[in-house]
C-alpha positions, 0 to 999 in steps of 0.5 A: 068961970068953971074949969071945962071937962076935956068931954065938954072941951071936945064937944065944943071944938068938934060943934066949932068944927061943924059950924065952920066946915062940912069936910070930913076927914076919911076914916083911916084905914090901915094894914095890919103890921107884916114882918119882913125878911132883913134883906127885903127890909134892907132893899127897901130902904136902899130904894128909899135912900136912892129915890130921896137922894135923886130928888134932894139932888133935883131940888138942889139943882132947881135951887141953884139954877134959881139963884143963878137965873139960869133958864133951862129950855128943852132942846129939840134940834128935829123940832118945829123951830130947827125946820123953819131955816130948812124950808124951801121956798120957790122965788117964782 
């Protein structure tokens, strides 16, 4: 076969996508880069690090609970289940 140019390949791939789906990606919109003061940049990085570590801890706890077959149930001491045994009924 003859070699296919990149433009022909791009058009062929686009036609193939048109054949298999009508979905279109929205155009990319972005803000231009902004300069931040170093203090604000550090504060944002620390905030992101804390959020990342919290997420990692939650995922680690979830994986550990799954591995050890621990079921975490909600504890509601004033909920409906605790009130069932407290009901007073007349025996008359």
